[in-house]
C-alpha positions in Angstrom: 73.6 1.7 -57.4 74.7 0.1 -60.6 77.5 1.8 -62.6 75.3 2.2 -65.7 72.7 4.0 -63.6 75.3 6.4 -62.1 76.5 7.3 -65.6 72.9 8.1 -66.8 72.4 10.4 -63.8 75.7 12.2 -64.2 75.0 12.6 -68.0 71.6 14.2 -67.3 73.2 16.5 -64.7 75.9 17.7 -67.1 73.3 18.2 -69.8 71.2 20.4 -67.4 74.3 22.3 -66.5 75.0 23.2 -70.1 71.5 24.6 -70.3 71.6 26.6 -67.1 75.3 27.7 -67.2 76.3 25.6 -64.2 76.6 21.9 -63.3 73.8 20.5 -61.1 74.3 17.2 -59.4 71.5 15.2 -57.8 70.9 16.2 -54.2 71.7 13.7 -51.6 68.8 14.7 -49.4 65.7 16.9 -49.5 65.8 20.0 -47.3 62.6 21.0 -45.5 61.6 24.6 -45.7 60.1 25.8 -42.4 56.5 27.0 -42.6 56.2 30.6 -43.7 59.8 30.8 -44.9 60.9 32.2 -48.2 64.2 32.3 -49.9 64.6 36.0 -49.1 63.7 35.5 -45.4 65.3 32.4 -44.0 63.3 30.8 -41.2 60.4 33.1 -41.9 62.0 36.1 -40.3 61.0 39.7 -41.1 62.9 41.7 -43.8 65.8 43.9 -42.6 64.7 47.4 -41.5 64.9 50.3 -43.9 67.2 53.2 -43.1 65.5 56.2 -41.5 64.9 59.4 -43.5 63.2 62.7 -42.5 62.7 64.5 -39.2 63.2 63.0 -35.8 60.3 62.3 -33.5 60.0 60.8 -30.0 59.0 57.5 -31.6 62.5 57.1 -32.9 63.9 57.0 -29.3 64.5 53.9 -27.2 61.4 52.9 -25.1 61.7 52.0 -21.4 60.3 48.6 -22.2 63.7 47.5 -23.6 65.3 48.0 -20.1 62.5 46.1 -18.4 63.3 43.2 -20.7 67.0 43.6 -19.6 65.9 43.0 -16.0 65.4 46.5 -14.6 62.5 45.9 -12.1 62.0 49.4 -10.8 59.5 51.7 -12.5 61.1 53.7 -15.3 59.9 57.2 -16.0 60.4 58.7 -19.5 61.5 62.3 -19.7 61.7 64.0 -23.2 62.7 67.4 -24.5 63.9 69.0 -27.7 66.7 71.5 -28.0 70.4 71.6 -27.3 72.6 70.4 -24.4 75.3 68.1 -23.3 75.2 64.8 -25.3 77.7 62.4 -23.8 79.8 61.6 -20.7 81.1 65.0 -19.7 84.1 63.4 -18.0 85.2 62.1 -21.4 83.9 64.5 -24.1 83.8 67.6 -21.9 80.9 69.9 -21.1 80.1 70.5 -24.8 76.7 70.8 -26.4 75.7 69.4 -29.8 75.5 72.9 -31.2 79.2 73.5 -30.2 80.3 70.2 -31.7 78.0 69.7 -34.7 76.1 73.0 -35.1 72.7 71.5 -34.4 70.1 72.8 -31.9 67.0 70.7 -32.4 68.1 67.3 -31.0 65.7 65.0 -29.2 66.7 64.2 -25.6 65.2 61.2 -23.7 66.0 60.4 -20.1 65.0 57.1 -18.6 65.0 57.5 -14.8 63.7 55.5 -11.8 62.7 58.6 -9.7 60.5 61.6 -10.4 63.1 64.1 -9.3 65.0 65.4 -12.3 67.3 68.4 -12.9 65.4 71.7 -13.2 67.5 72.8 -16.2 67.3 69.4 -17.9 64.5 67.0 -17.1 66.2 64.1 -18.8 68.8 64.0 -16.0 68.0 62.5 -12.6 68.9 64.6 -9.6 70.5 61.5 -8.1 72.8 59.8 -10.6 71.9 56.4 -9.2 68.4 56.9 -10.5 69.5 57.4 -14.1 68.9 54.2 -16.2 69.9 55.7 -19.6 69.9 58.9 -21.7 69.7 59.2 -25.4 70.3 62.2 -27.6 69.5 61.9 -31.3 68.8 64.1 -34.3 68.3 64.1 -38.1 71.5 65.1 -40.0 69.7 65.8 -43.3 71.4 63.0 -45.2 72.9 59.6 -44.6 76.4 60.9 -45.5 76.2 63.7 -43.0 74.8 61.3 -40.3 77.8 59.0 -40.9 80.1 62.0 -40.6 78.5 63.1 -37.3 78.5 59.6 -35.9 82.2 59.1 -36.7 83.1 62.4 -35.0 81.1 61.6 -31.9 82.7 58.2 -31.6 86.2 59.6 -32.0 85.5 61.8 -29.0 84.9 58.8 -26.8 87.9 56.7 -28.0 90.5 58.5 -25.7 88.6 57.2 -22.7 89.7 53.7 -23.6 93.0 54.6 -22.0 93.1 56.2 -18.6 95.5 56.1 -15.6 95.1 53.1 -13.4 92.3 53.4 -10.8 90.4 55.8 -13.1 87.1 54.6 -14.8 87.7 53.5 -18.4 85.8 52.5 -21.5 86.4 49.0 -22.9 87.1 48.1 -26.6 84.7 49.2 -29.3 82.1 46.8 -30.4 80.5 47.5 -33.8 77.3 46.0 -35.2 75.9 46.3 -38.7 72.1 45.7 -38.4 71.5 46.6 -42.1 73.0 48.9 -44.8 73.3 52.4 -43.3 72.1 51.1 -39.9 75.1 50.7 -37.6 76.1 51.2 -34.0 79.4 51.2 -32.0 79.5 50.8 -28.3 82.0 50.7 -25.4 81.5 49.2 -22.0 82.2 51.1 -18.9 84.5 49.8 -16.2 85.0 51.1 -12.6 88.4 52.4 -11.6 89.0 49.4 -9.2 89.1 47.2 -12.3 91.5 49.4 -14.1 95.0 48.3 -13.0 96.9 48.6 -16.3 95.4 51.8 -17.9 92.9 49.9 -20.0 89.8 47.8 -19.5 90.5 44.5 -17.9 90.3 41.4 -20.1 87.6 38.8 -19.3 85.5 41.2 -17.1 82.0 42.3 -17.8 81.2 46.0 -18.3 78.8 47.9 -16.2 76.8 49.9 -18.8 78.5 52.0 -21.3 78.0 54.4 -24.2 77.0 53.8 -27.8 77.0 56.0 -31.0 74.1 55.2 -33.4 73.5 55.8 -37.1 70.3 54.9 -38.9 69.9 56.5 -42.4 70.0 60.2 -41.9 69.5 59.9 -38.1 72.4 59.7 -35.6 72.6 59.7 -31.8 74.4 58.9 -28.6 73.0 56.5 -26.0 74.5 56.4 -22.5 73.5 53.4 -20.4 74.0 54.1 -16.7 72.3 50.8 -15.6 74.9 48.1 -14.8 74.3 45.9 -17.8 76.8 43.3 -19.1 77.9 42.5 -22.7 74.9 40.5 -23.7 72.3 43.0 -22.4 74.3 46.0 -23.8 74.4 44.3 -27.2 70.6 43.8 -27.2 69.9 47.4 -25.9 72.2 49.0 -28.5 70.7 46.9 -31.3 67.2 47.9 -30.3 68.2 51.6 -30.1 69.8 51.8 -33.5 66.9 49.9 -35.1 64.3 52.2 -33.4 66.3 55.2 -34.5 
């Protein structure tokens, strides 16, 4: 390109910059926008989910199909109930109910199990722990601020289980994901005692399920995954759960 031509182009660019408030130089190449894409949705993706508001219903709970996608081949039965009860790993948080901890009695409980036999006092729990795929407990806090407060308190209850004596099962480090404003989740992988040789989760080892604390708008919840899922599968499951919530 001749020097005179370059000067003309740059002069035009500077002139345009003075009009628009910024300098615009000629593009070196033309980008191709994928079909269906818009500036607000790169690649044509759907807009981010909106935070939840209002009462909880069963449709806010994680469906069994998400675990089939994760490779669970056995038939999964869904068991739902509404009320109060234990909401997390009792060996870590203790035998406490949501009413005792947060003062709420109308939480939604969902058990995903691979056998029809469930506990007489709580149908969301399998009689044989090996048949429990997952269990979710969720409720509406009334406001996003209160849901955030509840979620933080529930997560703090699980943190001590990241440090346990050697040979005792232990939770791994906290993984936090921000799906959208006011839609966040934190989860910890679970490790058997034979992998705990130092008092904390082993580095470089995959978890076997775990626990997650969820917050979506005014909704909050706890998801226990008993199925032996690794990091990638846990991340997908937790993201699906908090988005559904």
